[in-house]
C-alpha positions in Angstrom: 0.0 0.0 0.0 1.5 3.3 -1.1 0.6 6.1 1.4 1.4 9.8 0.8 1.4 12.2 3.8 1.1 16.0 3.3 2.4 17.6 6.5 3.8 20.9 7.8 6.8 19.0 9.1 9.9 17.6 7.3 9.8 14.8 9.8 12.9 12.7 9.9 14.4 14.5 6.9 14.9 17.7 8.8 18.5 16.9 9.6 19.4 16.4 6.0 17.8 19.7 5.1 19.2 22.0 7.8 21.5 19.9 10.0 19.2 20.0 13.1 19.3 16.2 13.8 18.5 16.4 17.5 15.7 18.9 17.5 12.9 16.3 17.7 10.2 18.9 17.6 7.5 17.0 15.7 5.3 14.1 16.7 5.2 13.4 13.0 8.7 12.0 13.4 7.5 9.5 15.9 4.6 8.5 13.6 7.0 8.0 10.7 9.3 5.8 12.8 6.2 3.8 13.8 5.0 3.4 10.2 8.4 2.1 9.2 7.6 -1.0 11.2 4.7 -1.8 8.8 6.2 -3.8 6.0 3.0 -3.4 3.9 3.2 0.4 3.7 5.4 2.3 1.3 5.5 5.9 2.7 6.1 9.3 1.1 6.0 12.6 2.9 5.5 16.0 1.2 5.9 19.4 2.9 6.7 23.0 2.2 10.3 24.1 2.7 11.7 27.6 2.5 14.1 28.4 -0.3 12.8 25.8 -2.7 12.0 27.0 -6.2 10.2 23.8 -7.4 9.1 20.4 -6.3 11.9 17.9 -5.7 12.2 14.6 -4.0 15.0 12.9 -2.1 15.7 10.1 0.3 17.9 9.7 3.4 20.0 6.9 4.8 18.3 4.3 7.1 14.9 5.3 5.9 12.6 3.9 3.2 10.5 7.1 3.1 10.5 9.2 -0.1 10.5 12.9 0.8 9.1 15.7 -1.3 9.8 19.4 -0.8 7.5 22.0 -2.2 8.2 25.8 -2.5 6.6 28.2 -0.1 4.4 30.3 -2.3 4.4 33.0 -3.4 8.1 32.9 -4.1 10.1 36.1 -3.4 10.3 38.7 -0.6 8.3 41.3 -2.5 5.5 38.9 -3.3 5.4 37.7 0.3 5.3 41.2 1.6 2.3 42.0 -0.6 0.6 38.8 0.6 1.1 39.7 4.2 0.2 43.4 3.8 -3.1 42.6 2.1 -3.7 39.5 4.3 -4.0 37.1 1.4 -4.0 33.3 1.5 -1.4 31.4 -0.4 -1.9 31.3 -4.2 -3.6 28.3 -5.9 -0.2 27.2 -7.4 0.2 25.2 -4.2 -2.4 22.8 -5.8 -0.2 22.3 -8.8 2.7 21.4 -6.5 0.6 18.9 -4.7 -0.6 17.4 -8.1 3.0 17.1 -9.2 3.9 15.1 -6.1 0.8 12.9 -6.4 1.5 12.2 -10.1 5.1 11.2 -9.3 4.4 9.0 -6.3 1.1 7.6 -7.4 -0.3 6.8 -3.9 -3.1 4.4 -3.0 -4.1 6.6 -0.1 -3.4 10.3 0.7 -3.3 11.4 4.3 -3.5 15.2 4.9 -2.3 16.2 8.4 -4.5 19.1 9.5 -7.4 21.1 8.0 -5.4 24.3 8.8 -3.0 24.1 5.9 -3.6 24.4 2.1 -2.8 20.9 1.0 -6.4 19.6 1.0 -7.2 22.1 -1.7 -6.1 19.4 -4.1 -8.9 17.0 -3.0 -11.4 18.0 -5.8 -8.6 17.6 -8.4 -7.8 13.9 -7.7 -9.7 10.7 -7.6 -7.7 9.0 -4.9 -8.9 7.8 -1.5 -8.0 10.4 1.1 -8.2 11.0 4.8 -7.6 14.1 6.9 -6.0 13.9 10.3 -7.8 16.3 12.5 -5.3 18.4 14.4 -6.8 21.8 15.4 -9.6 23.9 14.0 -9.0 27.4 12.7 -12.7 28.2 12.5 -13.1 27.8 16.2 -9.6 29.1 17.1 -10.4 32.3 15.3 -13.3 32.9 17.6 -11.0 32.5 20.6 -8.1 34.6 19.3 -8.8 37.7 21.4 -10.3 35.8 24.4 -7.8 37.0 27.0 -6.2 39.9 25.2 -8.2 42.5 23.3 -7.2 43.8 19.9 -6.4 47.2 21.4 -4.1 45.6 24.0 -2.4 43.6 21.3 -1.9 46.6 19.0 -0.4 48.7 21.9 2.3 46.0 22.3 3.2 45.9 18.6 6.4 47.4 17.3 6.2 49.9 14.5 8.5 47.8 12.4 6.2 44.7 12.7 3.2 46.8 11.8 5.0 48.4 8.8 6.3 45.0 7.5 2.9 43.4 8.1 4.3 40.9 10.6 2.0 42.0 13.5 -0.4 39.7 15.3 -3.3 41.8 13.7 -2.0 40.8 10.3 -1.9 37.2 11.3 -5.5 37.4 12.5 -6.6 38.9 9.3 -4.9 36.3 7.1 -6.3 33.6 9.3 -9.8 34.8 8.4 -8.9 33.7 4.8 -7.6 30.4 6.2 -10.9 29.9 8.0 -12.8 30.2 4.7 -10.3 27.7 3.1 -10.8 25.3 6.0 -14.5 25.3 5.7 -14.2 24.3 2.0 -11.8 21.6 3.1 -14.4 20.1 5.4 -17.0 20.2 2.7 -14.7 18.3 0.3 -13.5 15.7 2.8 -14.8 12.1 2.8 -12.7 10.6 5.7 -11.4 12.3 8.9 -9.3 10.9 11.7 -9.9 12.3 15.1 -9.6 11.3 18.8 -11.8 13.6 21.0 -15.5 14.3 21.6 -14.9 17.9 20.5 -13.4 17.1 17.1 -16.0 14.4 16.5 -18.8 17.0 17.1 -17.1 19.5 14.8 -16.8 16.9 12.1 -20.5 16.1 12.5 -21.5 19.7 11.8 -18.7 20.9 9.4 -18.4 17.7 7.4 -21.5 15.6 7.9 -20.8 13.7 4.7 -17.4 12.4 6.0 -16.7 9.1 7.8 -15.1 9.6 11.2 -12.3 7.3 12.3 -10.9 7.3 15.8 -7.1 6.9 16.0 -4.7 8.2 18.7 -1.4 10.0 18.2 2.0 8.5 19.0 4.3 10.5 21.2 8.1 10.9 21.0 10.2 8.0 22.4 11.6 9.8 25.5 8.1 10.4 26.9 7.6 6.6 27.0 10.8 5.8 28.9 11.0 8.7 31.5 8.9 9.0 34.6 8.4 12.1 36.9 9.3 11.8 40.6 8.0 14.0 43.4 10.5 16.6 44.7 11.2 17.6 48.3 13.3 20.0 50.2 13.1 22.9 47.7 12.5 26.6 48.4 10.3 27.0 45.3 7.3 25.2 43.9 8.2 24.9 40.2 5.5 25.1 37.6 6.2 24.4 33.9 4.0 25.1 30.8 4.8 24.5 27.1 2.9 26.2 24.3 3.4 28.4 21.3 3.1 32.2 21.1 -0.5 32.4 19.8 -2.7 34.9 21.7 -5.2 32.2 22.6 -2.8 30.0 24.4 -3.5 31.7 27.8 -0.2 33.3 28.7 -2.0 36.2 30.3 -4.0 33.9 32.4 -0.9 32.2 33.6 0.7 35.5 34.5 -2.4 36.7 36.4 -2.6 33.4 38.2 1.1 33.7 39.2 0.4 37.2 40.6 -2.5 35.9 42.7 -0.3 33.0 44.0 2.4 35.4 44.9 0.0 37.5 47.0 -1.4 34.4 48.8 2.0 32.8 49.3 4.8 35.3 48.5 8.0 34.0 46.9 7.1 30.3 46.9 6.3 29.7 43.2 8.5 29.8 40.1 6.7 29.5 36.7 8.7 28.5 33.6 7.2 28.9 30.1 8.7 27.0 27.2 7.8 27.8 23.6 7.2 31.6 23.8 10.2 33.7 22.8 11.4 36.0 25.6 10.7 39.7 24.7 8.3 38.7 22.0 5.1 40.6 21.3 3.1 38.0 23.3 5.5 38.2 26.2 5.5 42.1 26.3 1.7 42.4 26.1 1.0 39.9 28.8 3.6 41.4 31.1 2.1 44.8 30.6 -1.4 43.5 31.4 -0.4 41.6 34.5 2.2 44.0 35.8 5.0 41.4 35.7 7.4 43.4 33.6 10.3 42.9 36.1 9.1 39.7 37.8 12.0 37.2 37.9 9.8 34.4 39.2 7.9 34.1 35.9 10.4 33.0 33.3 10.0 32.9 29.5 12.5 30.3 28.2 11.8 30.4 24.5 11.9 27.3 22.2 13.8 24.3 23.5 14.7 20.9 22.0 12.8 17.8 23.1 15.4 16.7 25.6 15.4 20.1 27.4 11.6 20.1 27.5 11.5 16.6 29.1 14.1 17.7 31.7 12.2 20.8 32.5 9.0 18.8 33.1 10.9 16.2 35.2 12.4 18.9 37.4 9.1 20.7 37.9 6.4 20.1 40.5 3.4 20.8 38.4 2.4 21.1 34.7 -0.1 23.8 33.8 -1.9 24.1 30.4 -3.7 27.5 30.4 -5.0 27.6 26.8 -8.3 29.2 25.7 -8.8 26.5 23.1 -7.2 23.2 22.1 -8.0 19.8 20.7 -5.6 17.2 22.0 -2.5 19.3 22.9 0.6 17.1 22.6 2.2 19.1 25.5 -0.6 17.9 27.8 -0.4 14.3 26.6 3.4 14.4 27.1 3.0 15.6 30.6 0.5 12.8 31.3 3.0 10.3 29.9 5.7 11.5 32.3 3.3 11.4 35.2 3.6 14.9 36.6 0.6 16.5 38.4 -1.5 18.6 36.0 -3.8 21.6 36.0 -5.4 22.5 32.7 -8.4 24.3 31.1 -11.7 22.7 30.3 -11.6 23.6 26.6 -12.1 21.9 23.3 -10.9 18.3 23.4 -9.0 18.5 26.6 -11.7 16.8 28.7 -11.4 13.8 26.4 -7.7 13.7 27.3 -7.7 14.3 31.1 -10.5 13.4 33.5 -11.2 16.3 35.8 -10.8 15.5 39.5 -9.5 12.0 38.8 -6.4 12.5 36.7 -5.8 16.2 37.2 -7.7 19.4 37.6 -9.5 21.3 34.8 -10.7 24.9 35.3 -12.5 27.5 33.2 -10.2 29.2 30.7 -9.5 32.8 31.3 -10.1 32.5 35.1 -6.8 33.2 36.9 -8.4 32.9 40.3 -9.7 29.3 39.7 -6.4 28.4 38.1 -4.5 29.8 41.1 -6.8 27.9 43.4 -6.3 24.6 41.5 -2.6 25.1 41.8 -2.9 25.7 45.5 -4.8 22.4 45.8 -2.0 20.6 44.1 0.6 22.3 46.2 -1.1 21.7 49.6 -2.5 18.2 48.9 0.6 16.5 47.4 -0.5 12.9 48.0 -3.8 13.4 46.1 -1.9 15.3 43.4 0.5 12.4 43.0 -2.3 9.8 43.0 -4.1 11.7 40.2 -0.9 12.0 38.2 -0.3 8.3 38.5 -3.7 7.6 37.1 -3.1 10.0 34.2 0.2 8.4 33.4 -1.4 4.9 33.3 -4.2 6.1 31.0 -1.8 8.0 28.7 0.5 4.9 28.2 -2.6 2.9 27.2 -3.9 5.6 24.9 -0.6 6.2 23.2 0.5 2.6 22.9 2.5 2.5 19.7 1.5 -1.0 18.6 -2.2 -0.3 19.0 -1.9 3.0 17.1 0.0 1.4 14.2 -2.6 -1.5 14.0 -5.4 1.0 14.0 -3.9 3.3 11.4 -3.4 0.4 9.0 -7.0 -0.6 9.7 -8.2 2.9 8.8 -6.2 3.0 5.5 -7.4 -0.5 4.6 -11.1 0.4 5.3 -10.8 3.6 3.3 -9.4 1.6 0.3 -12.2 -1.0 0.6 -15.0 1.5 1.0 -13.7 3.4 -2.0 -13.6 0.3 -4.2 -17.2 -0.6 -3.1 -18.5 2.8 -4.1 -16.9 2.6 -7.5 -19.4 1.5 -10.3 
């Protein structure tokens, strides 16, 4: 069975492309390694890569995967500035690039990872069985964009240069409106979708009622299977860690406000470490201005870190907090569960399908720093209960993310899609 993936990640070919062999930033890498164990699957992975002028393919040592790079369009600095300034979606030439890849590899099944990217635009142009792997949902995320931070607060924190060069968050919001329209068309054209939460299943039932929904979990990166968090004692600080990107809806302002509340209740006892948000970024500046933490050393912004550093940060912390205003099945939360650290999260999107409130961790209303601070205090002051819930979460996560089960299920999904397509053909 020849399977073609369209992803936003170069997966295991990243090291060949830019030399970053140890970054390990994508769960797609773990999924590719898993699929290599299936002798009946011939895999190809296509993705956009900066600097490319045309579609090309290559292979790497110790891998049977065929990789395709596609140019980021439009090509050229001027064309990209115009696209950003007028908040335009990518040109339709990306469809031609996808068709070129498909024509060269001739897959039996096409797997698109995410409705958020442009690759599924090719679906109406091909008569090949396909499935979309549900990741997030821009249509809903767009509605939560300014949940904790207003447009005016965001604009006040922008630099003139970013506004002038159309690199501001406002420009990102405007172009995402175009992406939302594209995503809605993707759902209308989709016939098969893979998901894993009640939230994404409900969205599929309303946005793509014609599509068949398949349940399949996601595989995590190898170190999260082999490491285990242990309780800490004899420390001056209670260390909290969070990992998320610098999107305005990720809840950084809620975390900062919760930290301020905790510092009032129990001064100088908490240190909060944020991984993924660049220090001094627009997001960091705006949230510090809102919360009054401009000079607060106990709330640390650490920027992007490789996988090994992330694991070490979690293992050395006392609590993992996920403050997002919206998410489906955040890998960071799943990874924390795999390691077995106590967790506080927000009751949003697909998170309740991942973590059972009151049994495996604590979930609170998003945007409520008081409830979040209170939940953190519960975990701090009731360590035995916190550790008991964390152990349950770890046990569930290791069952949910079992690699053999996931591979078996994925092959079943591909096989069922092929069979159902053949049956529907006259």
